[in-house]
C-alpha positions in Angstrom: 91.4 86.9 87.9 88.2 89.0 88.3 87.9 91.2 91.2 84.2 89.4 92.1 86.3 85.9 91.9 89.3 87.3 94.3 87.1 89.6 96.3 89.8 92.0 95.7 91.8 93.6 92.5 95.0 91.0 92.5 96.9 93.5 90.0 100.0 92.6 88.2 101.3 88.9 88.5 104.5 90.4 87.7 104.7 92.5 90.9 103.2 90.2 93.2 105.4 87.4 92.8 109.2 88.9 92.8 108.3 90.2 96.7 111.1 89.7 99.3 109.5 86.0 100.3 109.6 85.1 96.2 113.6 86.3 96.0 114.1 84.0 99.2 112.3 81.2 96.8 115.1 81.2 94.1 112.5 79.2 91.5 109.6 81.6 91.8 112.0 84.6 91.4 113.5 82.9 88.1 109.9 82.2 86.9 109.0 85.6 87.8 111.8 86.8 85.6 111.2 84.8 82.9 107.5 85.5 82.5 108.6 89.1 82.3 110.8 88.7 79.7 108.4 87.2 77.4 105.9 89.8 78.4 108.5 92.5 77.1 109.6 90.2 74.3 105.6 90.2 72.7 105.3 93.9 73.3 108.6 94.3 71.2 107.5 92.2 68.5 104.4 93.8 68.2 105.9 97.0 67.8 108.2 96.1 65.4 105.7 94.6 63.4 103.8 97.4 63.4 106.5 99.8 63.0 107.2 97.7 59.8 103.9 97.9 58.3 103.4 101.4 59.2 100.3 100.6 61.3 102.7 101.7 64.8 104.6 105.3 64.4 107.4 104.2 66.5 110.8 105.0 65.8 112.3 103.9 68.9 111.4 100.9 69.6 113.6 99.6 72.3 112.8 102.8 74.7 108.8 102.3 73.6 108.9 98.8 75.1 110.3 99.5 78.0 108.1 102.5 78.7 104.7 100.6 77.7 105.9 97.7 79.9 106.4 99.9 82.7 103.1 102.0 82.4 101.2 98.3 82.1 102.8 96.9 85.0 102.6 100.1 87.2 98.6 100.2 86.3 97.9 96.9 87.4 99.7 97.3 91.0 98.1 100.5 91.4 95.0 98.9 90.7 95.9 96.1 93.3 97.4 98.9 95.6 93.5 100.8 95.7 91.8 97.8 95.1 90.2 99.5 92.2 89.7 98.6 88.3 89.9 101.8 87.1 93.6 102.1 86.4 93.1 98.5 84.6 90.1 99.8 82.5 92.3 102.9 81.4 95.4 100.9 80.5 94.5 100.5 76.7 94.0 104.0 76.4 97.2 105.1 78.0 99.4 102.4 76.4 97.9 103.7 72.9 98.9 106.8 73.6 102.4 105.8 74.6 102.7 104.7 71.0 101.0 107.7 69.4 97.9 105.7 68.7 94.2 106.7 68.6 92.4 104.7 71.0 89.1 103.7 69.3 87.8 100.9 71.6 84.6 102.5 71.9 83.8 103.2 68.4 84.9 99.3 67.7 82.7 98.2 70.3 79.6 99.7 69.7 80.4 98.8 65.8 79.8 95.3 66.9 76.6 95.4 68.2 
């Protein structure tokens, strides 16, 4: 959800839902954990495919999955706490660095113009 629409940075849906209130509501907690599991599986599949075709220079896939997923959750949570999009805007660059990749988004965006 965009900051303008919500009036604030809403941050990470995973860290917002498993709050103490959600833990009292078992179905919300289960849904949040399942959503988190799917997100981790997606990152893992992406890293395995990239490592297999040589496009991502990752050797320890389980550890890298954990690092990237924790980084993304942390950036979204920090954005919500600070009510700032800056941590979220920098997330791609940081995640690429964790995977040993070069962030070339600005060059790609400029090339498409």
